Structure formats: C-alpha cells, structure tokens
C-alpha positions in Angstrom: 0.0 0.0 0.0 2.8 2.4 0.9 4.3 2.1 -2.5 1.1 3.0 -4.4 0.4 6.1 -2.4 4.0 7.2 -2.9 3.7 6.5 -6.6 0.5 8.3 -7.2 1.5 11.3 -5.2 4.9 11.3 -7.0 3.1 11.5 -10.3 1.8 14.9 -9.5 4.4 16.2 -7.0 7.2 16.4 -9.6 5.0 18.7 -11.7 5.6 21.5 -9.3 9.4 21.5 -9.4 11.3 24.3 -11.1 13.4 22.8 -13.9 16.2 25.0 -15.2 18.2 23.7 -18.1 18.6 20.3 -19.5 19.5 18.5 -22.7 17.9 15.7 -24.6 18.8 12.1 -23.5 20.0 13.4 -20.1 18.1 12.6 -16.9 17.5 15.9 -15.0 17.9 15.7 -11.2 17.3 18.8 -9.1 19.3 19.6 -6.0 16.0 18.9 -4.2 16.8 15.2 -4.7 20.2 15.3 -3.0 19.1 15.3 0.6 21.0 12.8 2.7 18.0 11.9 4.8 14.8 12.1 2.6 11.4 12.3 4.3 8.9 9.5 4.0 7.2 10.3 0.8 9.6 12.0 -1.6 13.0 13.6 -1.5 11.7 17.2 -1.4 11.7 18.9 2.1 7.9 19.7 2.3 5.0 20.8 0.1 5.4 24.5 0.9 9.0 24.6 -0.1 8.3 23.6 -3.7 4.8 24.8 -4.1 5.9 28.4 -3.6 9.0 28.5 -5.8 8.2 26.3 -8.8 5.5 27.5 -11.0 7.6 28.1 -14.1 5.0 27.2 -16.6 7.2 28.0 -19.6 9.7 25.5 -18.3 7.0 22.8 -17.9 5.7 23.4 -21.5 9.2 23.2 -22.9 10.2 19.9 -21.2 11.7 17.4 -23.6 13.9 15.2 -21.3 13.0 12.6 -18.6 12.8 13.7 -15.0 14.2 11.3 -12.4 12.1 11.1 -9.2 12.8 8.9 -6.2 9.7 7.4 -4.6 9.7 6.5 -0.9 7.0 4.7 1.1 4.1 6.5 2.7 1.2 5.6 4.8 -2.3 6.0 3.4 -3.0 8.8 5.9 0.0 10.7 4.8 -0.9 10.3 1.1 -4.4 11.5 1.6 -3.2 14.4 3.7 -0.7 15.3 0.9 -3.5 15.1 -1.8 -5.8 17.3 0.3 -3.1 20.0 0.7 -1.6 19.9 -2.8 -1.6 23.3 -4.6 -4.7 23.7 -6.9 -6.4 20.5 -5.7 -10.1 20.1 -6.2 -11.6 17.8 -3.6 -14.8 15.9 -3.4 -14.7 14.4 0.1 -18.1 12.8 -0.2 -17.0 10.8 -3.2 -13.3 10.3 -2.0 -11.8 11.8 -5.1 -9.3 14.5 -6.0 -8.3 16.3 -9.2 -5.1 18.3 -9.8 -4.7 20.1 -13.1 -1.4 21.7 -14.3 0.1 22.5 -17.7 2.3 19.4 -17.4 0.0 16.8 -15.9 -3.7 16.2 -15.2 -4.2 13.8 -12.3 -7.4 12.3 -10.9 -7.6 9.7 -8.1 -10.7 8.1 -6.4 -10.4 5.6 -3.6 -12.5 3.2 -1.5 -11.5 1.5 1.7 -12.6 -2.2 1.4 -11.2 -3.3 4.8 -8.5 -2.1 7.1 -5.9 -4.0 5.1 -7.5 -3.5 1.6 -8.0 -0.4 -0.5 -9.1 0.0 -4.1 -8.3 3.0 -6.2 -8.9 4.4 -9.7 -6.2 6.7 -11.1 -6.2 8.7 -14.3 -3.1 10.6 -15.5 -2.2 12.7 -18.5 1.6 13.0 -18.5 2.9 15.7 -20.8 6.6 14.9 -19.9 8.5 11.7 -19.5 9.4 10.7 -16.0 11.5 7.9 -14.5 10.2 6.7 -11.1 12.8 5.2 -8.9 11.1 3.0 -6.3 12.9 2.5 -3.0 12.5 -0.7 -1.0 11.0 -0.8 2.5 11.9 -4.1 4.1 9.9 -3.4 7.3 6.5 -3.1 5.6 4.2 -5.9 4.6 2.0 -4.7 1.8 1.6 -5.5 -1.9 0.1 -3.6 -4.8 -1.9 -5.1 -7.7 -1.9 -2.6 -10.6 -4.5 -3.5 -13.3 -3.7 -1.3 -16.3 -6.8 -0.5 -18.3 -5.1 2.0 -20.5 -1.3 2.4 -20.3 1.5 3.5 -22.6 4.2 0.9 -23.3 7.0 1.4 -20.8 10.0 -0.3 -19.4 10.5 -1.7 -15.8 14.1 -2.1 -14.7 14.3 -4.5 -11.8 17.6 -6.4 -12.3 16.4 -7.3 -15.8 14.2 -5.3 -18.1 10.5 -5.9 -18.3 8.0 -4.5 -20.8 4.6 -3.4 -19.8 1.7 -2.0 -21.8 -2.1 -1.7 -21.7 -4.4 -4.5 -20.4 -1.7 -5.9 -18.2 -1.4 -6.5 -14.5 1.7 -5.7 -12.4 2.4 -6.8 -8.8 5.1 -5.4 -6.5 5.5 -5.2 -2.8 7.3 -3.0 -0.2 10.3 -5.3 -0.7 10.6 -4.2 -4.4 13.2 -1.8 -5.6 12.9 -0.9 -9.3 12.6 1.8 -11.9 9.7 2.6 -14.2 10.3 4.8 -17.2 7.0 6.4 -18.1 6.8 8.3 -21.4 4.7 11.3 -22.0 1.2 10.1 -22.8 -2.3 11.6 -23.1 -4.1 9.1 -20.9 -3.3 6.4 -18.4 -6.0 4.6 -16.4 -5.5 1.9 -13.7 -7.5 0.1 -11.1 -5.2 -0.6 -8.1 -5.6 -3.0 -5.2 -3.5 -2.4 -2.1 -3.4 -5.4 0.2 -1.8 -6.4 3.5 -0.7 -9.8 4.4 -3.5 -10.1 7.0 -6.1 -9.5 4.3 -4.7 -12.4 2.2 -4.5 -14.7 5.3 -8.2 -14.1 6.1 -9.5 -14.3 2.5 -7.4 -17.0 0.8 -6.2 -18.9 3.9 -6.2 -22.3 2.2 -4.4 -21.2 -0.9 -2.0 -18.7 0.6 1.0 -21.2 1.0 0.7 -22.3 -2.6 0.2 -18.8 -3.8 3.4 -17.7 -2.2 5.2 -20.3 -4.2 3.8 -19.1 -7.5 5.6 -16.5 -9.7 3.5 -13.6 -8.3 3.8 -14.9 -4.8 7.6 -14.7 -5.0 7.2 -10.9 -5.3 5.5 -10.9 -1.9 8.2 -13.0 -0.3 10.9 -10.8 -1.7 12.4 -13.4 -4.1 11.4 -11.4 -7.1 10.9 -7.6 -7.5 8.1 -7.2 -10.0 5.7 -9.5 -11.8 3.7 -8.7 -14.9 1.4 -10.5 -17.3 -1.6 -9.8 -19.7 -5.0 -9.5 -18.2 -7.4 -12.5 -18.7 -10.9 -11.9 -20.2 -12.4 -12.6 -16.8 -10.2 -9.9 -15.2 -11.1 -7.4 -17.9 -14.8 -8.1 -17.3 -14.5 -7.4 -13.6 -12.3 -4.3 -14.2 -14.8 -2.7 -16.5 -17.5 -3.2 -13.9 -15.3 -1.6 -11.3 -14.3 1.1 -13.7 -18.0 1.8 -14.3 -18.6 2.1 -10.6 -15.8 4.6 -10.1 -17.1 6.8 -12.9 -20.8 6.6 -12.0 -22.8 8.9 -9.8 -23.9 6.2 -7.5 -23.7 6.9 -3.8 -22.4 4.9 -0.9 -25.2 2.3 -1.4 -22.9 0.7 -4.0 -20.0 0.3 -1.5 -20.9 -3.4 -0.8 -20.8 -4.1 -4.6 -17.4 -2.6 -5.0 -16.1 -4.6 -2.1 -17.4 -7.8 -3.5 -16.0 -7.1 -7.0 -12.6 -6.3 -5.5 -12.5 -9.5 -3.5 -13.6 -11.5 -6.6 -10.8 -9.8 -8.6 -8.2 -10.8 -6.0 -9.5 -14.4 -5.8 -9.4 -14.7 -9.6 -5.8 -13.4 -9.7 -4.8 -16.0 -7.0 -6.5 -18.8 -8.9 -4.7 -17.9 -12.1 -1.4 -17.6 -10.2 -2.0 -21.2 -8.8 -2.6 -22.4 -12.3 0.7 -20.8 -13.4 2.6 -22.7 -10.7 1.3 -26.1 -11.9 3.6 -28.5 -13.9 3.2 -27.8 -17.6 1.7 -31.2 -18.3 -1.2 -30.4 -15.9 -2.2 -27.2 -17.7 -4.7 -26.9 -20.5 -3.3 -26.0 -23.9 -4.9 -22.5 -23.7 -3.1 -21.9 -20.4 0.2 -23.1 -21.9 -0.1 -20.7 -24.8 -1.0 -17.9 -22.4 2.1 -18.7 -20.4 4.1 -18.5 -23.7 2.6 -15.1 -24.6 3.5 -13.7 -21.2 7.0 -15.2 -21.6 7.6 -13.7 -25.0 6.4 -10.3 -23.9 9.2 -10.3 -21.3 11.8 -11.5 -23.8 11.6 -8.5 -26.3 15.0 -7.3 -25.1 16.5 -10.6 -26.1 16.8 -12.7 -29.3 13.7 -14.6 -30.4 13.9 -17.9 -28.4 13.0 -20.1 -31.3 10.1 -22.5 -32.0 11.9 -25.5 -30.6 12.6 -23.9 -27.2 9.1 -22.4 -27.0 7.2 -25.6 -27.9 9.4 -27.5 -25.4 8.6 -25.0 -22.7 4.9 -25.4 -23.5 5.2 -29.2 -23.4 3.8 -29.5 -27.0 5.3 -30.7 -30.3 6.3 -27.9 -32.6 3.4 -28.4 -35.1 0.8 -28.5 -32.3 2.4 -25.5 -30.6 2.5 -23.3 -33.7 -1.1 -24.2 -34.6 -2.4 -23.5 -31.1 -0.5 -20.2 -30.8 -1.8 -18.9 -34.1 -5.4 -20.0 -33.2 -5.1 -18.1 -29.9 -3.3 -14.9 -31.1 -3.9 -14.8 -34.9 -0.2 -14.6 -35.4 2.9 -16.9 -35.6 5.1 -16.8 -32.5 7.8 -14.8 -34.3 5.4 -12.3 -35.8 3.9 -11.8 -32.3 7.3 -11.3 -30.8 8.4 -8.9 -33.5 5.2 -6.9 -33.2 5.8 -6.4 -29.5 9.3 -5.2 -30.2 8.1 -2.7 -32.7 5.4 -1.4 -30.3 8.1 -0.8 -27.8 10.2 0.9 -30.4 7.4 3.3 -31.4 6.8 4.4 -27.8 10.6 4.6 -27.1 11.0 7.0 -30.1 7.9 9.0 -29.0 9.3 9.4 -25.5 12.6 10.8 -26.8 14.6 8.7 -24.3 16.4 6.6 -26.9 17.6 7.2 -30.5 17.4 4.6 -33.3 20.8 3.1 -32.6 20.1 2.7 -28.9 16.7 1.0 -29.5 18.3 -1.4 -32.0 20.9 -2.3 -29.4 18.3 -2.6 -26.6 16.2 -5.0 -28.8 19.2 -7.1 -29.6 19.2 -6.4 -33.4 22.6 -7.2 -35.0 22.8 -3.7 -36.5 20.6 -0.6 -36.9 20.0 -1.5 -40.6 18.2 -4.7 -39.6 16.1 -2.8 -37.1 15.3 -0.1 -39.6 14.1 -2.8 -42.1 11.9 -4.5 -39.5 10.5 -1.1 -38.3 9.6 -0.2 -41.9 7.9 -3.6 -42.4 5.6 -3.0 -39.4 5.0 0.7 -39.6 5.5 1.7 -43.2 8.2 4.3 -42.6 11.8 4.3 -41.4 12.3 4.9 -37.6 14.2 8.2 -38.3 11.3 9.5 -40.4 8.8 8.4 -37.7 10.8 10.3 -35.1 10.9 13.4 -37.3 7.2 13.3 -37.9 6.7 13.3 -34.1 8.9 16.4 -33.7 11.9 14.4 -32.3 15.4 15.2 -33.6 16.8 11.7 -33.5 20.6 12.1 -33.0 22.0 8.8 -34.4 
C-alpha cells in the first residue's frame, strides 16, 4: 500500500518542481533530490518549499527530457493528507476523489477502503513529460500492490532485468521491491489498483496462501522477485470494466458493498490464475500453456527470439501443435507476435525521446541498426528516423 500512495503522489508532485536547463537524453535531477535523509514520501523537504517556488509554466511546457524522481514509502493517511493540501487540488470528500490540473500533468484519483488492510483506487493521469520513477525498498513493511492497467503506454520496468509493460496488463510489486519505471509522456493512463496487507490475504485466501506464495506472483510478496507482470485475462477485464463503471458513475455509498465484492472477486481470480501458473506444464490446459508463452515472449523482447523448438518444449507441446495453437489463440505466428511487441516498444521509445534509433536497435538485440530499420519499416510503413521526425523528435544517431 505504501508504494502505491508514494507512486500516485509522486506522479503529481514532480510537476511543481522548477526545472532549469537540461539536454535531450539526459536525466534531469534537481538539488532537491540530494538530501542525505529524505522524508517518508519524496525527497523534497515539504510541500510549501516547492509549491511556492516552482510555478515556471514555460519550463513545464518546454520539457523534452526525462525527469528522475525517487519514490519513498508513505502511509495511506500521509498520502491522503498530501493530496488534500496539494496546490490547486479540487476535492470531493463525499466521493473520496481529488483532481489536480497543471500544464504538465492532469491527475485524478478516487479511492474506496474495502477493509482495514485492503484499498481499491482508480487513477487517471495525463503525463505531458516523460518521468523515471525510482522506487525505494521498505523491508519493514508488509503490503503489496496489484496494478491492473486498463489504458497504459508501453513502458520499461528495470528490476535487475528489463520488463516490458503495456495496456491491459497487471503488475504486482511489494514493499520489498526496488525498481525503476520509465513512463513516457502520454495523453491518458488509467489503472485500477488494489492495495493489500498480508493479514487480508491470510483471512481471504487462507487455504491457498501457502501455494500462492510459491507461484511467480507470490515470489514478489516473499521478496524473491521484485516485480511480476502478465496480460489480463478476459475474466479480469470483465470485472475491471464493472469496477471502472462504478468509479465513474454517480452512484452513492449504497454501492459500496458491490465494489467490495468485486474487489474480492478480482483478488481471488488473480490468485486462482497464479496457482494455475505454478502447476507443472503437463497439468495445464493447452490454452493456459499458450497464455504462459505469450507472457514469456512479452518479457523477452530485449533478447533474441527464443526459437520455436525452445518455445514448444517450454509449453510441453510438439512444434506443429504449438504453432497451430499459438496462431489460433493470437492470430499470429510466435515470431510475428514477438516482433510486433518489439516494434510497439520501439514506437513508444521513439515518441518518448529517451532513446535514439541506434540505442533502440541495441536494446532490442538487433545485429545492427539497418536490420532494425528494415523491421520497423515492415511493421510501420516508414523508417524509424522518419517516424521520429514526424513526431517532432530530432533523432541524433
């Protein structure tokens, strides 16, 4: 829970910093971030110290480089207090929602307390500048965050290895997690987030808890893995749209019981899928094996294509059956799916201005920039340098 509140507050607190000069491809860090003993939420002394000296709107509008922002844990009460006192905030206490509008970012958050150890939130951001969130670990806490992305830009998570995330995915991290998330400028991001304490899991999935902690998502909770991501299932998407409808409706508190039940159903569904993932491959249905392969490929885009033999063996299927099942489920061959995901990342990386063509080619493990340019043109109809220019980016190769 602490991480989420720090993250959502960090999304709007950086907007009020005064940013002097910077150059493209350089991460800007203010002296505000050099404090030797940062306070609990963010490495800026206090709200008054930056809210009074930062409104340089021309600087916000001219931003073209990523901003680095360290994110520290915060309690729910501290986060709510910070939102309530943020400059320019518009509060609706009856509906538990807040809106903050600036030239650099529009931010909206709405929250419901399900139980003492379970909160659900809807967040909507409009980032007009790229930002790199640097999450700091808190080994003393015992909370996890489930982030269900309804609408997200493609972005990179750096947690020992690189992970790729995009819309209609779920990500899980805990207070033990230390990682970076490079968020590009984007017109809209929407997420439903569940913030859970261990006591909530112990009381609601008591019989499955031990097995869940041994699954890939559960290893994030135990601290064995920093971040877990995978695509949303159709069932999860159905529940999320119902929750999304609740948050944007005008219904009063009479619907609180409904949102609580939907949140618990969503958690239990996530746990059931996690337990299925932990089963031996021979015990899984073919559709689940292909779903596992899809999630695996999406996290391999910064590597060479694994090859059909390796993928089919991993799925416990013969190569012919594997290729047929994969195409039936995705409409593409495994390699075409893999390459499309790489090109989607390349598009967003170019739009963000964080990488040039040569850097993206290297990151995606192409043998040389020419091969990358050829693949990019095949998928997008134009060369990456022309694409960058058409989006107002001076690509320095």
